C-alpha positions in Angstrom: 31.9 -24.6 -39.5 29.5 -21.9 -37.4 26.1 -23.1 -37.5 23.2 -22.2 -35.6 21.6 -24.9 -33.2 18.2 -26.1 -33.0 18.0 -25.8 -29.4 16.5 -23.1 -28.9 13.7 -24.3 -31.3 10.3 -24.0 -30.2 9.0 -27.4 -30.8 10.4 -30.1 -28.9 11.2 -33.4 -30.0 8.5 -36.5 -29.3 11.6 -37.9 -27.2 15.2 -38.0 -27.4 16.9 -40.4 -29.5 20.3 -42.2 -30.0 21.2 -42.2 -33.2 24.4 -43.8 -34.5 25.8 -41.9 -37.6 28.1 -43.8 -40.5 31.0 -42.0 -42.2 34.2 -43.5 -42.9 35.4 -39.8 -43.0 33.8 -37.4 -40.9 35.9 -34.3 -42.1 34.9 -30.9 -43.3 37.5 -31.8 -45.9 36.1 -35.0 -46.9 33.8 -33.4 -49.6 30.2 -32.4 -49.6 28.6 -35.6 -48.8 30.6 -35.1 -45.3 30.3 -31.6 -45.1 26.2 -32.6 -45.0 26.5 -35.9 -42.8 28.9 -33.0 -40.3 26.2 -30.0 -40.3 23.5 -32.6 -39.6 25.2 -34.5 -36.7 25.6 -30.6 -35.4 22.5 -29.6 -35.4 20.5 -32.3 -34.1 23.2 -33.0 -31.0 21.4 -30.3 -29.7 18.2 -32.3 -29.7 19.2 -35.8 -29.3 22.5 -38.2 -28.4 24.5 -38.7 -31.5 27.3 -40.9 -31.8 29.1 -41.0 -34.7 31.1 -43.8 -36.1 34.2 -43.4 -38.6 37.2 -44.4 -39.5 38.7 -40.8 -39.9 37.5 -38.1 -38.0 38.7 -34.5 -38.1 35.8 -32.7 -35.9 34.7 -32.1 -32.4 31.6 -31.2 -31.4 29.9 -31.0 -27.6 27.8 -33.6 -27.2 28.9 -35.7 -29.7 30.4 -39.4 -29.0 33.0 -40.1 -31.6 33.8 -44.0 -32.1 36.7 -44.8 -34.3 36.1 -47.8 -36.9 39.2 -49.8 -37.3 41.5 -49.9 -40.6 43.0 -52.9 -41.4 43.6 -52.1 -45.3 43.2 -49.3 -46.8 43.2 -51.3 -50.2 41.4 -52.9 -51.8 38.6 -50.2 -51.5 35.7 -52.7 -51.8 37.3 -55.1 -48.7 37.2 -51.8 -46.4 33.8 -50.7 -47.6 32.9 -54.9 -46.6 35.3 -54.3 -43.0 33.4 -51.1 -42.0 30.1 -52.3 -43.1 30.6 -55.2 -40.9 32.4 -53.5 -37.8 29.7 -51.1 -37.7 26.7 -53.8 -38.1 28.4 -55.6 -34.8 28.3 -52.4 -33.0 25.3 -50.7 -33.3 23.2 -54.4 -33.3 21.1 -53.0 -30.6 21.3 -49.6 -28.2 19.7 -47.2 -30.5 16.9 -46.1 -31.5 17.9 -44.9 -35.4 21.3 -46.1 -37.2 22.1 -43.6 -40.3 24.2 -44.6 -42.9 25.8 -42.2 -45.6 28.1 -45.3 -46.3 27.1 -48.5 -48.7 25.9 -50.9 -45.8 23.4 -53.1 -45.4 22.4 -52.0 -42.4 20.5 -49.0 -41.0 17.1 -47.9 -40.5 17.8 -44.4 -42.9 20.3 -44.9 -46.0 21.1 -41.3 -47.2 21.9 -41.6 -51.1 24.9 -38.9 -52.3 26.1 -40.3 -55.3 24.7 -42.4 -58.5 23.9 -46.2 -57.8 26.2 -48.2 -58.5 23.8 -50.6 -60.4 22.9 -47.3 -62.5 26.4 -46.4 -63.4 26.9 -50.3 -64.8 23.8 -50.9 -66.7 21.6 -47.7 -67.5 21.3 -47.2 -71.0 23.2 -50.4 -71.8 21.2 -53.6 -74.0 22.2 -56.2 -76.2 25.5 -56.8 -76.7 27.1 -53.4 -74.7 24.5 -55.5 -72.0 25.8 -59.2 -72.3 29.3 -57.5 -71.9 28.6 -55.3 -69.0 27.6 -58.5 -67.2 30.7 -60.4 -68.0 32.5 -57.2 -66.4 30.3 -57.7 -62.9 30.9 -61.2 -62.6 34.5 -61.7 -62.9 35.2 -58.8 -60.5 35.1 -59.4 -56.7 35.0 -55.6 -56.2 32.0 -54.4 -58.7 30.2 -58.1 -57.1 30.7 -56.7 -53.5 29.7 -53.4 -54.2 26.4 -54.2 -56.1 26.0 -56.6 -52.9 25.8 -54.2 -50.4 23.8 -51.6 -52.6 21.4 -54.8 -53.1 20.8 -54.7 -49.3 21.2 -51.4 -48.7 17.9 -50.6 -50.7 16.3 -54.0 -49.6 12.6 -53.4 -48.5 12.4 -53.9 -44.6 10.4 -52.1 -41.9 11.4 -48.8 -40.9 13.6 -48.5 -44.3 14.2 -44.8 -44.9 16.1 -43.7 -48.3 16.7 -40.3 -48.5 18.6 -38.7 -51.7 19.6 -35.7 -51.7 18.1 -33.9 -54.9 15.0 -34.2 -57.0 16.6 -35.6 -59.6 18.0 -38.5 -58.1 14.5 -39.6 -56.6 13.8 -40.8 -60.2 17.3 -42.4 -60.6 16.4 -44.7 -57.4 13.3 -45.8 -58.1 14.4 -47.4 -61.7 17.5 -48.8 -60.2 15.5 -50.2 -56.7 12.0 -50.2 -57.2 11.1 -51.5 -54.6 12.4 -48.8 -52.2 10.6 -46.4 -53.7 8.2 -45.9 -51.5 10.5 -45.1 -49.0 13.0 -42.4 -50.7 12.5 -38.5 -49.6 14.6 -35.9 -50.4 16.6 -33.9 -47.8 19.2 -31.3 -49.8 22.1 -30.2 -48.3 21.5 -26.6 -46.2 23.6 -23.9 -45.2 24.4 -21.1 -43.3 23.7 -17.5 -44.4 26.4 -15.3 -43.4 26.3 -11.6 -43.6 26.2 -9.8 -46.2 27.1 -8.4 -48.5 30.7 -9.5 -47.8 32.9 -6.3 -47.0 35.6 -5.1 -49.5 37.9 -5.6 -46.0 37.1 -8.7 -45.7 37.4 -9.9 -49.0 41.6 -8.2 -48.6 42.0 -10.4 -45.6 40.7 -13.4 -47.2 42.8 -12.8 -50.2 45.8 -12.1 -47.8 45.4 -14.9 -46.0 45.0 -17.5 -48.9 48.0 -15.8 -50.8 45.6 -14.3 -53.6 46.3 -11.1 -55.6 45.0 -8.4 -54.2 43.8 -6.9 -57.5 41.8 -8.5 -60.5 38.8 -11.2 -60.6 39.4 -14.1 -59.0 37.4 -17.0 -60.4 37.0 -19.7 -57.6 36.8 -23.9 -58.4 35.7 -26.0 -55.3 35.9 -30.2 -55.8 37.8 -32.9 -55.1 38.0 -34.7 -58.1 39.3 -32.4 -60.5 38.5 -34.2 -63.5 34.8 -35.1 -62.3 33.8 -31.7 -62.0 35.3 -29.7 -64.5 38.3 -28.5 -63.9 40.1 -29.6 -67.4 37.7 -27.4 -69.4 37.8 -24.4 -67.2 41.8 -24.3 -67.5 41.2 -24.3 -70.8 38.9 -21.3 -70.9 40.7 -19.5 -68.9 43.3 -19.0 -71.7 40.3 -16.9 -73.4 40.1 -14.7 -70.2 42.2 -11.4 -69.3 45.3 -11.6 -67.9 44.1 -10.4 -64.5 41.5 -13.0 -63.7 42.8 -15.3 -61.8 41.7 -19.3 -60.7 41.3 -20.5 -57.1 41.1 -24.2 -56.6 39.7 -25.9 -53.5 40.1 -29.3 -53.3 42.0 -32.6 -52.6 46.0 -32.0 -53.3 46.5 -35.3 -54.7 45.3 -34.0 -58.1 47.0 -30.7 -58.0 50.4 -32.3 -60.0 48.5 -33.3 -62.9 46.4 -30.5 -63.3 49.4 -27.8 -63.0 51.2 -29.6 -65.8 48.0 -28.7 -67.9 48.2 -25.4 -66.6 52.1 -25.1 -67.2 51.5 -26.5 -70.6 49.0 -24.0 -71.2 50.8 -20.9 -70.1 48.0 -20.2 -67.3 50.3 -21.3 -64.3 51.1 -18.1 -63.5 47.5 -17.1 -62.8 46.0 -20.4 -61.2 46.5 -20.8 -57.4 45.7 -24.3 -55.8 45.2 -24.2 -52.4 44.5 -27.7 -51.3 41.6 -29.0 -49.3 40.8 -26.6 -46.2 39.1 -27.2 -43.2 36.9 -24.0 -43.9 35.8 -22.7 -47.3 34.5 -19.8 -46.2 37.5 -17.6 -46.8 37.5 -19.2 -50.7 34.7 -17.4 -50.9 34.9 -14.5 -49.4 37.6 -14.1 -51.6 36.0 -14.8 -54.6 34.5 -13.2 -57.2 32.1 -16.1 -59.0 32.3 -19.6 -58.8 32.9 -22.0 -61.5 31.7 -25.4 -61.3 31.0 -26.7 -64.8 30.5 -30.3 -63.4 30.3 -33.7 -65.1 28.2 -35.6 -62.1 26.6 -33.9 -59.1 23.6 -35.6 -57.6 23.3 -31.7 -55.9 26.4 -29.7 -55.8 26.7 -28.0 -52.6 29.4 -25.9 -53.0 27.2 -24.2 -55.6 24.6 -23.4 -52.8 27.4 -22.6 -50.2 28.9 -20.4 -53.0 25.0 -18.7 -53.5 25.1 -18.2 -49.6 28.0 -15.9 -49.7 26.2 -13.5 -52.7 28.3 -15.2 -55.1 27.5 -15.0 -58.8 27.8 -18.7 -59.7 28.0 -20.4 -63.5 27.1 -24.4 -62.8 26.5 -27.4 -65.1 22.8 -28.0 -66.6 20.1 -30.0 -65.0 21.8 -33.6 -67.0 25.0 -32.9 -65.3 24.0 -31.4 -61.1 21.3 -31.7 -59.1 20.6 -27.9 -57.6 20.6 -26.9 -61.3 17.0 -28.5 -62.1 16.2 -25.5 -59.1 17.9 -22.6 -60.3 16.9 -20.2 -62.9 19.2 -19.1 -65.7 20.3 -15.6 -66.1 18.2 -14.7 -62.6 20.2 -16.6 -59.7 23.0 -18.6 -62.0 23.9 -19.3 -65.1 23.7 -22.5 -66.4 25.9 -24.9 -68.9 24.2 -26.9 -71.4 27.6 -28.0 -72.3 30.4 -27.9 -69.5 32.7 -30.1 -71.5 33.1 -26.8 -73.9 35.7 -25.0 -73.0 34.9 -22.4 -75.8 31.0 -21.8 -74.9 32.6 -22.0 -71.0 35.0 -19.0 -71.8 32.2 -16.8 -73.7 30.1 -17.4 -70.8 32.3 -16.0 -68.5 33.9 -13.3 -70.7 29.9 -12.2 -70.9 29.7 -12.2 -66.8 32.8 -10.3 -66.3 32.0 -7.5 -68.6 28.1 -7.6 -67.7 28.4 -5.8 -64.0 24.6 -5.6 -63.7 24.6 -9.2 -64.4 26.6 -9.8 -61.7 24.4 -8.1 -59.5 21.5 -9.8 -60.2 22.7 -13.1 -60.0 24.7 -12.1 -56.6 21.2 -10.7 -55.5 19.3 -14.2 -56.6 21.9 -16.1 -55.2 21.4 -14.9 -52.0 17.6 -15.5 -52.0 17.4 -19.1 -53.0 19.9 -19.7 -50.3 18.0 -18.4 -48.2 15.3 -21.4 -48.3 17.9 -23.6 -47.5 19.2 -23.2 -44.0 20.4 -26.2 -41.9 18.0 -25.2 -39.1 15.1 -26.2 -41.3 17.0 -29.0 -43.1 17.8 -30.6 -39.8 14.4 -30.5 -39.2 13.5 -32.8 -42.2 15.9 -35.2 -41.0 14.8 -35.4 -37.5 11.2 -36.0 -38.8 12.7 -38.8 -41.0 14.2 -40.5 -38.1 10.3 -40.3 -36.2 8.9 -42.1 -39.5 11.5 -45.2 -39.5 11.1 -45.5 -35.7 7.4 -45.3 -36.3 7.4 -47.7 -39.4 9.0 -50.3 -37.2 6.9 -50.2 -34.1 3.9 -50.8 -36.4 5.6 -53.9 -37.8 6.9 -55.2 -34.6 
């Protein structure tokens, strides 16, 4: 990841902090939440002493100290979550100015929320018998009790506690789920590092060669680790209705490849779908593609959309009901918004219009790059730094 450093920023921080950051997986292949954390650590390491606590770390950056957290057992996951929370609490009880957790832990002044709260997923829009049945399910499940217990402690009001959400759409959900933390919530979106634009024909060709993609034709791009939740099924069905020279590159967790490759075979498009697996650097995929398709069913922000827009790619993305970033976008100006991402026929119609209209492609490409310019990591990191100092000030006043 090529991230422009904050080292040369004109405004020096009030003081250099010693900061602990928690991620069970600290790797660019982990997903958007992991790339978000990594980018902030890289930026802030120019101004502060950064310590990363992780069970798996595939990252090396000057000035960052890595602490490996043991993994006695990976499954059940809730037991591992409790273990990680306990070990990191013990290791960071003292000696740090700020503890920043991207995980479901009860400790840490700063808690960054990347997904919908467990409580919200379990109880939202349920009442009467449905609510009673859900409570029965919870009280008879050690897994759910553990997750809810950790989450309740994570968002409990305490001196210095700051809760960061990655999109405005997540703020009211947090307030509804945990009203006590509403005053402590702030929004810090993901960011990007702008590449040199436009992507040249030579760059695109080199990227396609490197990824094993066809040199000719239109390449749609899908990026996501949870293929089902991110809408790959609808996209495969839509691909059937598109011209034969349209291919699809799929980037993400290879664990799901077999299931969706079989689906592509059944639909008769297996020769047009290229499963690339998890990529440490997704940049070549953005360079190789003609547009990004993100028919997600659940994303609190969707960092991949912002990354694709930074590369000037036209984007087709689910609406605000499903995807946080969509609430910030204008349909037909900087993206095409899907009201019903599960509707493969409608998705195919939208893609057909996009593929046929060069002027629309140009409008979306220019709008995408212009939008992305407002979300660069340098400025995002300064917002995070301000949250750190707010947490410290609040703790000092309460002492």
